[in-house]
C-alpha positions as CSV (number, residue, x, y, z in Angstrom):
1,M,127.3,90.0,110.1
2,S,127.5,90.1,106.4
3,V,127.2,92.8,103.8
4,V,123.9,91.6,102.5
5,G,121.2,90.3,104.9
6,L,118.4,91.6,106.9
7,R,119.2,94.4,109.3
8,P,119.3,93.3,112.9
9,A,116.4,94.4,115.1
10,L,117.0,96.8,117.9
11,F,116.6,95.5,121.5
12,N,113.3,97.3,121.9
13,Q,111.7,96.1,118.7
14,D,109.8,93.2,120.2
15,D,107.1,93.3,117.6
16,L,109.7,93.0,114.8
17,I,111.5,90.2,116.6
18,A,108.3,88.3,117.2
19,L,107.2,88.5,113.6
20,R,110.6,87.5,112.3
21,T,110.6,84.5,114.6
22,R,107.1,83.5,113.6
23,T,108.0,83.6,109.9
24,G,111.4,81.9,110.3
25,V,113.3,84.9,109.0
26,E,115.5,85.1,112.1
27,K,117.6,82.2,110.7
28,L,119.1,84.6,108.2
29,T,122.5,86.1,108.8
30,P,122.2,89.8,109.7
31,G,123.7,92.3,107.3
32,L,124.2,95.9,106.4
33,A,121.8,96.0,103.5
34,G,118.8,93.8,102.8
35,W,115.8,93.5,100.6
36,A,113.6,95.6,103.0
37,Q,116.3,98.3,103.1
38,V,116.5,98.8,99.4
39,N,112.7,98.6,99.1
40,G,111.6,101.2,101.6
41,R,113.8,101.1,104.7
42,D,112.2,102.9,107.7
43,E,109.2,104.1,105.7
44,L,107.9,100.5,105.7
45,P,105.6,99.4,108.5
46,I,107.0,96.4,110.5
47,P,104.7,93.8,108.8
48,A,105.9,95.0,105.4
49,K,109.6,94.8,106.5
50,V,109.0,91.2,107.6
51,K,107.2,90.4,104.3
52,S,110.3,91.8,102.5
53,D,112.6,89.7,104.7
54,E,110.5,86.6,103.9
55,E,110.7,87.3,100.2
56,Y,114.5,87.5,100.5
57,L,114.5,84.2,102.4
58,Q,112.5,82.5,99.6
59,R,114.4,84.2,96.7
60,R,117.9,84.1,98.2
61,S,120.5,83.6,95.5
62,I,123.7,85.2,94.2
63,W,121.5,87.2,91.8
64,T,119.4,88.6,94.6
65,V,122.5,89.5,96.5
66,I,123.9,91.3,93.4
67,L,120.6,93.1,92.9
68,I,120.6,94.3,96.5
69,K,124.2,95.6,96.2
70,I,123.3,97.4,92.9
71,N,120.2,99.0,94.5
72,R,122.1,99.9,97.6
73,I,124.8,101.7,95.5
74,R,122.1,103.4,93.4
75,L,120.3,104.6,96.5
76,C,123.5,106.0,98.0
77,Y,124.2,108.0,94.8
78,T,120.7,109.4,94.5
79,F,120.8,110.4,98.2
80,K,117.5,108.7,99.1
81,V,119.1,107.0,102.1
82,V,121.2,109.9,103.5
83,C,120.2,110.8,107.0
84,I,122.5,113.9,107.3
85,S,120.7,117.3,107.1
86,K,121.6,119.5,104.2
87,D,121.2,122.7,106.3
């Protein structure tokens, strides 16, 4: 697992796994933050996640990795990804 790469699918996400296999995205190294995570995360429907993963596969470069890291840090500081309740 690397820092940047697509998030691994859960064992019960057969539809996500099938779409990733069909598009060739499963070849990518899994990571903690990916293109789909900084562009919508769980709000994205599965086909949109796979489309984002496909974009990352096609555009993969050091600049894309840097952009993902910057966006991940930005999202953490704006609390858009925090899952802990503020109550």
